[in-house]
N, C-alpha and C positions, 0 to 999 in steps of 0.2 A: 504493500500500500504506500510505500515511501515515494514511489515514482508516479503515483496517481495524481491527476489534476483535481482541483477543487470540484469541478463539475462532475467528474467521474465519481468522486466520493459522495457527493450529494445525491446523485441519481441511483447509484448501485449499492450504497451503504446506508445513508441517512433515510432516503425515501422509503425503502422497504420496511425499515423498523417503524417509521411513522405510520405506514399503512397497517402493519401488524397491530400497533397500538389502537388505531381506529377500529380495526376489525374486532378485537377482543372487547374493548370498552363499549363500542357501539352495540354489540349484542347484549352486553350486560344492561346497558341503558334501555334498549328496546324491550328486554324481558321485564325490566322493573317498571317501566312507565307505559308500555304499549303492549301488554300481554295479549289483549283481545285482538290486536292487529297482527299478531304472529300467525299469519295464515298465507295460503297461496292466493287468496282472493279469487277462487275458482269462478270461471265464466261458463261452466258447462251448462248451466241453466239456459243460456242464450243460444248456444250452438254446440252440438256434440259429435256430429259426423266427422268433421275435419279434426276435431280435438282427439277423437279416438284413434286417429291415424298418426297425427303429428306428435302427440305427447309421448306415446310409447317409443317411437323412433328416436326422439330427442333424448329421452331419459336413458334408454338402453345404450345409446351412443355415448352419452356423457359419462355413464358408469364405466364403459370400456376405456374411454379416454382417461378417466381418473386413475384406474388401475395401471394403465400404460405409463402415466406420469409417476406413479408410485414406484414402479420398477425402473423406469428410465432415469429418474432423478434421485431416488432413494437408495438404489443398490449400486455400489461401486463396480466399475468395469472389472476390477481384479477378482471380484467374487464370482461373476459369471464365467470368467476364464478358468477359475479354480475348479469349477464343477464340470469343465470340459465343453462348455458352450462356446464354440468358435465364433469369432467376431462376425464373419460373413453370415452365419446362420442367425445370430442375434439381430443383425441389421435387417435381414430379410423378414424375420418375424415381426420386428418392430414396425417396419414400413408397411407390410401388408395388413397386419392386424390393426395397426394404428389408423391407416387410411380407411379401412372398412368401418371402424368405429366412427371416424370423422365423417364419412359419407352418410351414415345413419343420423348422426347428430345434426349435421348441416341440413340434410333433407327434412328432418323433423322440425328444425328451427324455421326453415323457410315456409313450411306449411303453417306453423303457428303464427308467424308474422303475417302471412297472406290472410289467414283466417281473421286475425285481429284487425287488419286494415280494411278488409272488404265487408265484414259483417258490421252493420251499423250499431247494433246493440252491444256487441263485444267491444267495438272501438269506443263507444260511449262510456264504457266502464274502464277504459284504459287511462291511467293517470300519467302525469309527466314523469314520475319516477319509473313507471313501467317502460315508457319510451326510451329513457336514458339507459335503463338496464338492458333492454333488447339491443340497443346500439353498441354498448360496451361489450356485451356478451358476444355479439356477432363479430366484432372486431377482434376479440381475443381468440375465438375459434378460427376465424379467417386467417389471421397472421400465423397461428399454429399450423394450419394446413399448408400455407405457403412455405413456412420454414421447413416442414417435413419434405415437401416435394422439391423445393429449390435447393436446399442445402444438405438434405440427408439422402433422399432418393436419387437425385440427379447430381448432387454436389459431392464434396469430399470432406465436409465438416463433421467431426465426431463430437456431438454435444455432450457425451459422457466424459469427455476430457476438459470441457469448458463450463458450460451452463450447469451441468449436474454437480460439478465440484463446487462452484460458487453457491449453489443452492444448499448443499450439505454444510458448507462452511458458515452459511448464514445462521444456522441453528446452533452453531458453537461460538457465535459472535466473533468470527474471524473471516468475514467475506473478503475476497480479493476482487476489487472492482475491475482490475485489468482483464480478468476472465470474461466479464460481460462486455467490456469495451472492445475486446478483440473478436467477439462473437459476430456472425453475420447479421445484417440489418433486420431480417425477418424474425430472428430469435430475439433481438432487442425489442422490437415492436411487440412481439408476443408477450414478453415479460412485462413491459410497460403497460400494455392494455390489461393484462391480468392484475397488475397492481391497482389500476383504476377500478377494476371490477371488485376486488376485495375491499377497496375503500368505500364503495357505495353499497356493498353487500348488506350490512346490518340495517340499512334504511329502505330496503326494497322487499319484494315478496320472496327473495331468495332465502330469507331466514327460515322458510319452511323446511330447508334441508336438515336443520337441526331439531325438527319437531318429531318426536316419537310418541305414538299413542299408547303409552304404557298403561294409562288409566283404564283402557278397555279390558285389560286382563283381570282387573279386580272390581270393575263396575258391576253392581248387582243387576239381575235380570229386570227388564221392564215388564210390569204386570199389566195386561190388558183386561179390562172389565167390560162386559156387554150389558146393555139395558134391555136387550131383546128377550122376552120371556119364552119365545118359541125356539130358542136355541136348544136343540135336542141332545147333542153329545158335546159337552165342553171339551175344547181342545187344550193341549198343553200350553200353559202360559196364560190361559183365560180363567177368570174367576168371576162367577156370577154374583151380583149384589142385589139385595132386596131393598125396596123403599117402603 
């Protein structure tokens, strides 16, 4: 870091930690003061056909991308080589599986954006925060796809010796800004747009990622009661009441 410029330190060291602080404190604030707003704000009631296609595509694709990033960024290159996974095989798997997940994610996102823009009722329920979220999310995914195609599939840049090392060092508070400054432009744009996404994350519908319906496991049964005296055979869950 001794040879890094002030701008490099601000962009690749200071900014990521600022975003991490916003991400953590923003979720704590949202949970404390806007717990009822902790929701996807579903628009299924307005339109369900396109949603039933685009939503699964997007979510399955984003799950694949997430696990791809966990492997690519979190597991050092030396570990995969130690178990006998040759570099060319890892590269082929990463590119093919990654692009398949990206295709599903991008396809689903395009359907969701088309649905939200062309359906007047869905568009009417779209907030400025939703529009910003879709824009930044699309940019993050788009730059990631371009980076994979231009610099990994067709180029010769090994992100596991640059971006991945910077990412792991970030969590040990020793990030080397030179690793990102030397990375190809699409990788830089991918990281910067991802930082923007994480900065706005706590204040958008994306908070639903951290919502787990654990209460359903312990919630008591709902008892239905009928006022119809002609009910012949009470079904399970029904309890007749008298007046």
